N, CA, C and O atoms as a CHARMM CRD file, in Angstrom:
* protein
*
  304
    1    1 MET  N     22.67100  -2.19300 -25.13800 PROA 1      0.00000
    2    1 MET  CA    23.16900  -1.10700 -25.93900 PROA 1      0.00000
    3    1 MET  C     23.52900   0.05000 -25.00100 PROA 1      0.00000
    4    1 MET  O     22.69800   0.50000 -24.21300 PROA 1      0.00000
    5    2 ASN  N     24.73000   0.51000 -25.09000 PROA 2      0.00000
    6    2 ASN  CA    25.18400   1.63000 -24.25900 PROA 2      0.00000
    7    2 ASN  C     24.79700   2.94500 -24.90700 PROA 2      0.00000
    8    2 ASN  O     24.74900   3.06000 -26.13200 PROA 2      0.00000
    9    3 ARG  N     24.52300   3.93200 -24.07500 PROA 3      0.00000
   10    3 ARG  CA    24.24300   5.28500 -24.53700 PROA 3      0.00000
   11    3 ARG  C     25.31000   6.20300 -23.97500 PROA 3      0.00000
   12    3 ARG  O     25.85100   5.95600 -22.89700 PROA 3      0.00000
   13    4 ARG  N     25.61000   7.25600 -24.70400 PROA 4      0.00000
   14    4 ARG  CA    26.61400   8.21900 -24.27500 PROA 4      0.00000
   15    4 ARG  C     25.94700   9.38200 -23.56700 PROA 4      0.00000
   16    4 ARG  O     24.81300   9.74800 -23.87400 PROA 4      0.00000
   17    5 THR  N     26.66200   9.95000 -22.62500 PROA 5      0.00000
   18    5 THR  CA    26.18300  11.14000 -21.92800 PROA 5      0.00000
   19    5 THR  C     27.38900  11.91000 -21.41800 PROA 5      0.00000
   20    5 THR  O     28.51500  11.41700 -21.49500 PROA 5      0.00000
   21    6 THR  N     27.17600  13.08400 -20.91100 PROA 6      0.00000
   22    6 THR  CA    28.24100  13.90100 -20.33400 PROA 6      0.00000
   23    6 THR  C     28.07500  13.89900 -18.82200 PROA 6      0.00000
   24    6 THR  O     26.96400  14.02500 -18.30700 PROA 6      0.00000
   25    7 VAL  N     29.17600  13.75800 -18.12800 PROA 7      0.00000
   26    7 VAL  CA    29.15900  13.72400 -16.66900 PROA 7      0.00000
   27    7 VAL  C     29.96100  14.90400 -16.14000 PROA 7      0.00000
   28    7 VAL  O     31.08200  15.15500 -16.58300 PROA 7      0.00000
   29    8 SER  N     29.37600  15.62700 -15.18900 PROA 8      0.00000
   30    8 SER  CA    30.09000  16.69800 -14.49900 PROA 8      0.00000
   31    8 SER  C     30.28800  16.26700 -13.05900 PROA 8      0.00000
   32    8 SER  O     29.35500  15.79600 -12.40900 PROA 8      0.00000
   33    9 ALA  N     31.50900  16.42900 -12.56200 PROA 9      0.00000
   34    9 ALA  CA    31.82500  16.05500 -11.18200 PROA 9      0.00000
   35    9 ALA  C     33.00700  16.89600 -10.72200 PROA 9      0.00000
   36    9 ALA  O     33.77200  17.40500 -11.54100 PROA 9      0.00000
   37   10 PRO  N     33.15300  17.04000  -9.41000 PROA 10     0.00000
   38   10 PRO  CA    34.30400  17.79700  -8.89500 PROA 10     0.00000
   39   10 PRO  C     35.62500  17.15700  -9.35000 PROA 10     0.00000
   40   10 PRO  O     35.71500  15.94100  -9.51500 PROA 10     0.00000
   41   11 SER  N     36.62100  17.98200  -9.54400 PROA 11     0.00000
   42   11 SER  CA    37.93600  17.51000 -10.01200 PROA 11     0.00000
   43   11 SER  C     38.50300  16.40900  -9.14500 PROA 11     0.00000
   44   11 SER  O     39.04600  15.43000  -9.65700 PROA 11     0.00000
   45   12 GLU  N     38.38100  16.56000  -7.80300 PROA 12     0.00000
   46   12 GLU  CA    38.95900  15.54800  -6.92500 PROA 12     0.00000
   47   12 GLU  C     38.26300  14.19800  -7.07900 PROA 12     0.00000
   48   12 GLU  O     38.89600  13.15300  -6.92900 PROA 12     0.00000
   49   13 VAL  N     36.96200  14.21400  -7.37900 PROA 13     0.00000
   50   13 VAL  CA    36.23800  12.95500  -7.59900 PROA 13     0.00000
   51   13 VAL  C     36.72800  12.29200  -8.88400 PROA 13     0.00000
   52   13 VAL  O     37.00100  11.09200  -8.90900 PROA 13     0.00000
   53   14 LEU  N     36.83500  13.08200  -9.94400 PROA 14     0.00000
   54   14 LEU  CA    37.31500  12.53000 -11.21100 PROA 14     0.00000
   55   14 LEU  C     38.76000  12.06200 -11.10300 PROA 14     0.00000
   56   14 LEU  O     39.12700  11.04900 -11.70000 PROA 14     0.00000
   57   15 ASP  N     39.57800  12.77800 -10.35600 PROA 15     0.00000
   58   15 ASP  CA    40.96400  12.35000 -10.14800 PROA 15     0.00000
   59   15 ASP  C     41.01200  10.99000  -9.45000 PROA 15     0.00000
   60   15 ASP  O     41.82100  10.13400  -9.80700 PROA 15     0.00000
   61   16 THR  N     40.14600  10.79400  -8.45600 PROA 16     0.00000
   62   16 THR  CA    40.08800   9.51200  -7.75200 PROA 16     0.00000
   63   16 THR  C     39.68500   8.39200  -8.71300 PROA 16     0.00000
   64   16 THR  O     40.27100   7.30900  -8.69900 PROA 16     0.00000
   65   17 LEU  N     38.68300   8.66400  -9.54300 PROA 17     0.00000
   66   17 LEU  CA    38.21800   7.64900 -10.49600 PROA 17     0.00000
   67   17 LEU  C     39.27700   7.35900 -11.55800 PROA 17     0.00000
   68   17 LEU  O     39.46100   6.20700 -11.95000 PROA 17     0.00000
   69   18 ARG  N     39.97100   8.39300 -12.02300 PROA 18     0.00000
   70   18 ARG  CA    41.05800   8.17500 -12.99600 PROA 18     0.00000
   71   18 ARG  C     42.17700   7.33600 -12.38500 PROA 18     0.00000
   72   18 ARG  O     42.73300   6.45700 -13.04300 PROA 18     0.00000
   73   19 SER  N     42.50100   7.61000 -11.12900 PROA 19     0.00000
   74   19 SER  CA    43.53600   6.82900 -10.44100 PROA 19     0.00000
   75   19 SER  C     43.13000   5.36400 -10.31700 PROA 19     0.00000
   76   19 SER  O     43.95100   4.46900 -10.51700 PROA 19     0.00000
   77   20 GLU  N     41.87400   5.12600  -9.99000 PROA 20     0.00000
   78   20 GLU  CA    41.37900   3.75200  -9.88300 PROA 20     0.00000
   79   20 GLU  C     41.42100   3.05900 -11.24500 PROA 20     0.00000
   80   20 GLU  O     41.78300   1.88600 -11.33900 PROA 20     0.00000
   81   21 ALA  N     41.05600   3.78000 -12.28300 PROA 21     0.00000
   82   21 ALA  CA    41.11000   3.21100 -13.63700 PROA 21     0.00000
   83   21 ALA  C     42.55000   2.83700 -13.99200 PROA 21     0.00000
   84   21 ALA  O     42.80900   1.75900 -14.52700 PROA 21     0.00000
   85   22 HSD  N     43.47000   3.72900 -13.69100 PROA 22     0.00000
   86   22 HSD  CA    44.88700   3.46400 -13.97400 PROA 22     0.00000
   87   22 HSD  C     45.38200   2.26100 -13.16900 PROA 22     0.00000
   88   22 HSD  O     46.07300   1.39400 -13.70300 PROA 22     0.00000
   89   23 ARG  N     45.03000   2.21200 -11.89300 PROA 23     0.00000
   90   23 ARG  CA    45.45300   1.11100 -11.02800 PROA 23     0.00000
   91   23 ARG  C     44.96700  -0.23900 -11.55400 PROA 23     0.00000
   92   23 ARG  O     45.68500  -1.23800 -11.50100 PROA 23     0.00000
   93   24 ARG  N     43.73200  -0.25100 -12.06400 PROA 24     0.00000
   94   24 ARG  CA    43.14200  -1.49600 -12.55400 PROA 24     0.00000
   95   24 ARG  C     43.45800  -1.77500 -14.01400 PROA 24     0.00000
   96   24 ARG  O     43.19100  -2.87000 -14.50900 PROA 24     0.00000
   97   25 GLY  N     44.02200  -0.79600 -14.70400 PROA 25     0.00000
   98   25 GLY  CA    44.35500  -0.98000 -16.11900 PROA 25     0.00000
   99   25 GLY  C     43.12800  -0.97100 -17.01900 PROA 25     0.00000
  100   25 GLY  O     43.08400  -1.67200 -18.03000 PROA 25     0.00000
  101   26 VAL  N     42.12500  -0.17000 -16.64400 PROA 26     0.00000
  102   26 VAL  CA    40.91900  -0.04500 -17.45600 PROA 26     0.00000
  103   26 VAL  C     40.67900   1.43300 -17.74300 PROA 26     0.00000
  104   26 VAL  O     41.36800   2.29600 -17.20000 PROA 26     0.00000
  105   27 SER  N     39.71500   1.71500 -18.58500 PROA 27     0.00000
  106   27 SER  CA    39.42500   3.10500 -18.94200 PROA 27     0.00000
  107   27 SER  C     38.54800   3.77800 -17.87800 PROA 27     0.00000
  108   27 SER  O     37.88100   3.11400 -17.08500 PROA 27     0.00000
  109   28 LEU  N     38.57100   5.09700 -17.88700 PROA 28     0.00000
  110   28 LEU  CA    37.68500   5.86000 -17.01900 PROA 28     0.00000
  111   28 LEU  C     36.23100   5.54500 -17.36500 PROA 28     0.00000
  112   28 LEU  O     35.37500   5.49800 -16.48200 PROA 28     0.00000
  113   29 THR  N     35.95900   5.33000 -18.63800 PROA 29     0.00000
  114   29 THR  CA    34.60400   4.96300 -19.06800 PROA 29     0.00000
  115   29 THR  C     34.14100   3.69400 -18.37800 PROA 29     0.00000
  116   29 THR  O     32.98100   3.60100 -17.97400 PROA 29     0.00000
  117   30 THR  N     35.02100   2.71600 -18.23400 PROA 30     0.00000
  118   30 THR  CA    34.67800   1.46100 -17.56100 PROA 30     0.00000
  119   30 THR  C     34.32800   1.71300 -16.10000 PROA 30     0.00000
  120   30 THR  O     33.34500   1.17500 -15.59100 PROA 30     0.00000
  121   31 ILE  N     35.12800   2.52900 -15.42900 PROA 31     0.00000
  122   31 ILE  CA    34.88100   2.84500 -14.02500 PROA 31     0.00000
  123   31 ILE  C     33.55000   3.57200 -13.86700 PROA 31     0.00000
  124   31 ILE  O     32.77000   3.25200 -12.97000 PROA 31     0.00000
  125   32 LEU  N     33.28900   4.54400 -14.73000 PROA 32     0.00000
  126   32 LEU  CA    32.03400   5.28800 -14.66300 PROA 32     0.00000
  127   32 LEU  C     30.83400   4.38600 -14.95500 PROA 32     0.00000
  128   32 LEU  O     29.80300   4.50400 -14.29400 PROA 32     0.00000
  129   33 ALA  N     30.95300   3.49600 -15.92700 PROA 33     0.00000
  130   33 ALA  CA    29.85600   2.57700 -16.25300 PROA 33     0.00000
  131   33 ALA  C     29.54800   1.66800 -15.06500 PROA 33     0.00000
  132   33 ALA  O     28.38400   1.40500 -14.76400 PROA 33     0.00000
  133   34 GLU  N     30.59700   1.18900 -14.39300 PROA 34     0.00000
  134   34 GLU  CA    30.39800   0.35300 -13.20200 PROA 34     0.00000
  135   34 GLU  C     29.67200   1.13800 -12.10900 PROA 34     0.00000
  136   34 GLU  O     28.73600   0.63300 -11.48900 PROA 34     0.00000
  137   35 ALA  N     30.10800   2.36700 -11.88200 PROA 35     0.00000
  138   35 ALA  CA    29.51000   3.18900 -10.82700 PROA 35     0.00000
  139   35 ALA  C     28.04000   3.47900 -11.12700 PROA 35     0.00000
  140   35 ALA  O     27.19900   3.41400 -10.23100 PROA 35     0.00000
  141   36 VAL  N     27.73600   3.79300 -12.36300 PROA 36     0.00000
  142   36 VAL  CA    26.35100   4.08100 -12.75100 PROA 36     0.00000
  143   36 VAL  C     25.49300   2.83100 -12.60600 PROA 36     0.00000
  144   36 VAL  O     24.36700   2.90800 -12.11600 PROA 36     0.00000
  145   37 SER  N     26.01000   1.69000 -13.02500 PROA 37     0.00000
  146   37 SER  CA    25.25900   0.43400 -12.90200 PROA 37     0.00000
  147   37 SER  C     24.98500   0.09200 -11.44000 PROA 37     0.00000
  148   37 SER  O     23.87700  -0.31400 -11.08900 PROA 37     0.00000
  149   38 GLU  N     25.99300   0.25700 -10.59400 PROA 38     0.00000
  150   38 GLU  CA    25.82200  -0.02800  -9.16500 PROA 38     0.00000
  151   38 GLU  C     24.78600   0.90300  -8.53700 PROA 38     0.00000
  152   38 GLU  O     23.96300   0.46200  -7.73400 PROA 38     0.00000
  153   39 LYS  N     24.82100   2.17300  -8.89400 PROA 39     0.00000
  154   39 LYS  CA    23.85800   3.13200  -8.34900 PROA 39     0.00000
  155   39 LYS  C     22.44800   2.80600  -8.82200 PROA 39     0.00000
  156   39 LYS  O     21.50600   2.85900  -8.03100 PROA 39     0.00000
  157   40 ALA  N     22.29100   2.47500 -10.08200 PROA 40     0.00000
  158   40 ALA  CA    20.96600   2.12700 -10.61100 PROA 40     0.00000
  159   40 ALA  C     20.41400   0.89000  -9.91300 PROA 40     0.00000
  160   40 ALA  O     19.23000   0.84300  -9.57900 PROA 40     0.00000
  161   41 ALA  N     21.26100  -0.11000  -9.69200 PROA 41     0.00000
  162   41 ALA  CA    20.81900  -1.32900  -8.99400 PROA 41     0.00000
  163   41 ALA  C     20.38600  -0.99300  -7.57300 PROA 41     0.00000
  164   41 ALA  O     19.38800  -1.52500  -7.08700 PROA 41     0.00000
  165   42 SER  N     21.11700  -0.12800  -6.91600 PROA 42     0.00000
  166   42 SER  CA    20.77900   0.28800  -5.55800 PROA 42     0.00000
  167   42 SER  C     19.42700   1.00700  -5.52800 PROA 42     0.00000
  168   42 SER  O     18.60300   0.74800  -4.65100 PROA 42     0.00000
  169   43 LEU  N     19.20800   1.88900  -6.46700 PROA 43     0.00000
  170   43 LEU  CA    17.93600   2.61900  -6.52600 PROA 43     0.00000
  171   43 LEU  C     16.77000   1.67100  -6.78800 PROA 43     0.00000
  172   43 LEU  O     15.71000   1.80100  -6.17600 PROA 43     0.00000
  173   44 ARG  N     16.96800   0.71300  -7.70600 PROA 44     0.00000
  174   44 ARG  CA    15.89600  -0.24800  -7.99000 PROA 44     0.00000
  175   44 ARG  C     15.56000  -1.06400  -6.76000 PROA 44     0.00000
  176   44 ARG  O     14.38200  -1.27700  -6.47000 PROA 44     0.00000
  177   45 SER  N     16.56000  -1.52700  -6.02900 PROA 45     0.00000
  178   45 SER  CA    16.29600  -2.37200  -4.86700 PROA 45     0.00000
  179   45 SER  C     15.65600  -1.58600  -3.73300 PROA 45     0.00000
  180   45 SER  O     14.86500  -2.14800  -2.97500 PROA 45     0.00000
  181   46 GLU  N     15.97200  -0.31200  -3.59500 PROA 46     0.00000
  182   46 GLU  CA    15.38700   0.52500  -2.54900 PROA 46     0.00000
  183   46 GLU  C     13.90900   0.79400  -2.78600 PROA 46     0.00000
  184   46 GLU  O     13.16100   1.01100  -1.83300 PROA 46     0.00000
  185   47 ARG  N     13.48300   0.78300  -4.02100 PROA 47     0.00000
  186   47 ARG  CA    12.10800   1.14200  -4.35100 PROA 47     0.00000
  187   47 ARG  C     11.16900  -0.05500  -4.39300 PROA 47     0.00000
  188   47 ARG  O      9.95300   0.12400  -4.46500 PROA 47     0.00000
  189   48 ARG  N     11.69200  -1.23900  -4.35000 PROA 48     0.00000
  190   48 ARG  CA    10.83400  -2.42000  -4.38900 PROA 48     0.00000
  191   48 ARG  C     10.15700  -2.62100  -3.04500 PROA 48     0.00000
  192   48 ARG  O     10.76900  -2.39700  -2.00100 PROA 48     0.00000
  193   49 PRO  N      8.90400  -3.04000  -3.06200 PROA 49     0.00000
  194   49 PRO  CA     8.26100  -3.37400  -1.79300 PROA 49     0.00000
  195   49 PRO  C      9.02800  -4.50000  -1.11300 PROA 49     0.00000
  196   49 PRO  O      9.42000  -5.46500  -1.76800 PROA 49     0.00000
  197   50 ARG  N      9.24200  -4.38900   0.16400 PROA 50     0.00000
  198   50 ARG  CA    10.04500  -5.35900   0.88400 PROA 50     0.00000
  199   50 ARG  C      9.22300  -6.53600   1.41100 PROA 50     0.00000
  200   50 ARG  O      9.76300  -7.61600   1.64800 PROA 50     0.00000
  201   51 LEU  N      7.92500  -6.32800   1.59300 PROA 51     0.00000
  202   51 LEU  CA     7.06700  -7.37400   2.14600 PROA 51     0.00000
  203   51 LEU  C      5.83500  -7.54200   1.27800 PROA 51     0.00000
  204   51 LEU  O      5.47900  -6.64200   0.51800 PROA 51     0.00000
  205   52 GLY  N      5.19500  -8.67100   1.38700 PROA 52     0.00000
  206   52 GLY  CA     3.94400  -8.89900   0.68400 PROA 52     0.00000
  207   52 GLY  C      4.14500  -9.11600  -0.80100 PROA 52     0.00000
  208   52 GLY  O      5.24900  -9.39000  -1.26900 PROA 52     0.00000
  209   53 VAL  N      3.05700  -8.98700  -1.52200 PROA 53     0.00000
  210   53 VAL  CA     3.08700  -9.22900  -2.95400 PROA 53     0.00000
  211   53 VAL  C      2.83400  -7.96500  -3.75800 PROA 53     0.00000
  212   53 VAL  O      2.40400  -8.04000  -4.90900 PROA 53     0.00000
  213   54 GLY  N      3.09100  -6.82200  -3.17500 PROA 54     0.00000
  214   54 GLY  CA     2.97500  -5.56800  -3.90200 PROA 54     0.00000
  215   54 GLY  C      1.65000  -4.84900  -3.70900 PROA 54     0.00000
  216   54 GLY  O      1.37200  -3.87400  -4.40700 PROA 54     0.00000
  217   55 ALA  N      0.82700  -5.31100  -2.77600 PROA 55     0.00000
  218   55 ALA  CA    -0.42600  -4.61100  -2.50600 PROA 55     0.00000
  219   55 ALA  C     -0.54400  -4.36200  -1.00900 PROA 55     0.00000
  220   55 ALA  O     -0.07900  -5.16000  -0.19400 PROA 55     0.00000
  221   56 SER  N     -1.16400  -3.25800  -0.66500 PROA 56     0.00000
  222   56 SER  CA    -1.36000  -2.95200   0.74400 PROA 56     0.00000
  223   56 SER  C     -2.60700  -3.67800   1.25000 PROA 56     0.00000
  224   56 SER  O     -3.31000  -4.33000   0.47900 PROA 56     0.00000
  225   57 SER  N     -2.86900  -3.56200   2.52900 PROA 57     0.00000
  226   57 SER  CA    -4.02300  -4.25100   3.11100 PROA 57     0.00000
  227   57 SER  C     -5.34200  -3.71700   2.57100 PROA 57     0.00000
  228   57 SER  O     -6.35900  -4.40700   2.63500 PROA 57     0.00000
  229   58 ASP  N     -5.33900  -2.49000   2.03800 PROA 58     0.00000
  230   58 ASP  CA    -6.59000  -1.95500   1.48900 PROA 58     0.00000
  231   58 ASP  C     -6.67300  -2.12600  -0.03200 PROA 58     0.00000
  232   58 ASP  O     -7.56600  -1.58000  -0.67900 PROA 58     0.00000
  233   59 GLY  N     -5.72800  -2.89300  -0.59300 PROA 59     0.00000
  234   59 GLY  CA    -5.78200  -3.21400  -2.01700 PROA 59     0.00000
  235   59 GLY  C     -5.05200  -2.26400  -2.93000 PROA 59     0.00000
  236   59 GLY  O     -4.96800  -2.51600  -4.13200 PROA 59     0.00000
  237   60 ARG  N     -4.51200  -1.15900  -2.39200 PROA 60     0.00000
  238   60 ARG  CA    -3.76200  -0.24300  -3.24700 PROA 60     0.00000
  239   60 ARG  C     -2.40300  -0.84600  -3.57600 PROA 60     0.00000
  240   60 ARG  O     -1.86300  -1.64700  -2.81400 PROA 60     0.00000
  241   61 SER  N     -1.86500  -0.45200  -4.71100 PROA 61     0.00000
  242   61 SER  CA    -0.54800  -0.95600  -5.10300 PROA 61     0.00000
  243   61 SER  C      0.53200  -0.32900  -4.23400 PROA 61     0.00000
  244   61 SER  O      0.31000   0.70000  -3.59600 PROA 61     0.00000
  245   62 ALA  N      1.69300  -0.95000  -4.21600 PROA 62     0.00000
  246   62 ALA  CA     2.81900  -0.41400  -3.45300 PROA 62     0.00000
  247   62 ALA  C      3.19300   0.97800  -3.96400 PROA 62     0.00000
  248   62 ALA  O      3.55300   1.84900  -3.17200 PROA 62     0.00000
  249   63 ALA  N      3.11300   1.19300  -5.26800 PROA 63     0.00000
  250   63 ALA  CA     3.44400   2.50400  -5.83400 PROA 63     0.00000
  251   63 ALA  C      2.46100   3.56800  -5.36400 PROA 63     0.00000
  252   63 ALA  O      2.85600   4.70300  -5.09600 PROA 63     0.00000
  253   64 ALA  N      1.19200   3.21100  -5.26200 PROA 64     0.00000
  254   64 ALA  CA     0.18800   4.17100  -4.80900 PROA 64     0.00000
  255   64 ALA  C      0.38900   4.50700  -3.33500 PROA 64     0.00000
  256   64 ALA  O      0.17900   5.64800  -2.92300 PROA 64     0.00000
  257   65 VAL  N      0.78900   3.53300  -2.55200 PROA 65     0.00000
  258   65 VAL  CA     0.98600   3.73800  -1.12200 PROA 65     0.00000
  259   65 VAL  C      2.19200   4.62500  -0.85900 PROA 65     0.00000
  260   65 VAL  O      2.11400   5.55200  -0.05300 PROA 65     0.00000
  261   66 THR  N      3.30300   4.35300  -1.53000 PROA 66     0.00000
  262   66 THR  CA     4.53700   5.10400  -1.25900 PROA 66     0.00000
  263   66 THR  C      4.59600   6.41700  -2.01200 PROA 66     0.00000
  264   66 THR  O      5.31000   7.33100  -1.59900 PROA 66     0.00000
  265   67 GLY  N      3.86400   6.53200  -3.10400 PROA 67     0.00000
  266   67 GLY  CA     3.91000   7.74200  -3.90000 PROA 67     0.00000
  267   67 GLY  C      5.17500   7.83900  -4.73200 PROA 67     0.00000
  268   67 GLY  O      5.41900   8.86600  -5.36600 PROA 67     0.00000
  269   68 GLU  N      5.98400   6.78500  -4.74200 PROA 68     0.00000
  270   68 GLU  CA     7.20700   6.77000  -5.54300 PROA 68     0.00000
  271   68 GLU  C      6.99200   5.90500  -6.77400 PROA 68     0.00000
  272   68 GLU  O      6.25100   4.92300  -6.72800 PROA 68     0.00000
  273   69 PRO  N      7.64200   6.26900  -7.87600 PROA 69     0.00000
  274   69 PRO  CA     7.51800   5.41900  -9.05700 PROA 69     0.00000
  275   69 PRO  C      8.20000   4.08500  -8.82000 PROA 69     0.00000
  276   69 PRO  O      9.18500   4.00400  -8.08600 PROA 69     0.00000
  277   70 VAL  N      7.68100   3.05400  -9.43600 PROA 70     0.00000
  278   70 VAL  CA     8.29900   1.73700  -9.33600 PROA 70     0.00000
  279   70 VAL  C      9.34600   1.65700 -10.43600 PROA 70     0.00000
  280   70 VAL  O      9.03600   1.85200 -11.61100 PROA 70     0.00000
  281   71 ALA  N     10.58200   1.37000 -10.05600 PROA 71     0.00000
  282   71 ALA  CA    11.67200   1.31800 -11.02300 PROA 71     0.00000
  283   71 ALA  C     11.50700   0.11000 -11.92500 PROA 71     0.00000
  284   71 ALA  O     11.07300  -0.95500 -11.48500 PROA 71     0.00000
  285   72 ARG  N     11.84900   0.28100 -13.16200 PROA 72     0.00000
  286   72 ARG  CA    11.80500  -0.81800 -14.12300 PROA 72     0.00000
  287   72 ARG  C     13.21900  -1.31100 -14.36600 PROA 72     0.00000
  288   72 ARG  O     14.18000  -0.54200 -14.32400 PROA 72     0.00000
  289   73 ALA  N     13.32800  -2.59100 -14.61900 PROA 73     0.00000
  290   73 ALA  CA    14.63200  -3.16500 -14.96300 PROA 73     0.00000
  291   73 ALA  C     15.07200  -2.58700 -16.31000 PROA 73     0.00000
  292   73 ALA  O     14.23800  -2.34300 -17.18200 PROA 73     0.00000
  293   74 PRO  N     16.37000  -2.36700 -16.48100 PROA 74     0.00000
  294   74 PRO  CA    16.84500  -1.82400 -17.77200 PROA 74     0.00000
  295   74 PRO  C     16.57500  -2.80400 -18.89100 PROA 74     0.00000
  296   74 PRO  O     16.61200  -4.01700 -18.68300 PROA 74     0.00000
  297   75 THR  N     16.30400  -2.28800 -20.07500 PROA 75     0.00000
  298   75 THR  CA    16.10000  -3.14300 -21.24500 PROA 75     0.00000
  299   75 THR  C     17.38300  -3.19700 -22.03400 PROA 75     0.00000
  300   75 THR  O     18.12000  -2.21600 -22.12300 PROA 75     0.00000
  301   76 SER  N     17.64100  -4.35000 -22.60200 PROA 76     0.00000
  302   76 SER  CA    18.86300  -4.45800 -23.39700 PROA 76     0.00000
  303   76 SER  C     18.58600  -4.87000 -24.79200 PROA 76     0.00000
  304   76 SER  O     19.51300  -5.00600 -25.59100 PROA 76     0.00000
């Protein structure tokens, strides 16, 4: 399920995205949705522990060790 929101960005950035949408024959909404999805995937992958099974050598969780929240997969 998609949710609506308002996006603010510099004019030149939006102009670039509008041009890409026009070039591909899709809407600006499609381009923005792709960009948001790609960024969210990047953030999720950056926050996952890269080694082990999610616990440190002293038994603390990866989230406790890094102090960063563990990203959850989006629900649909």
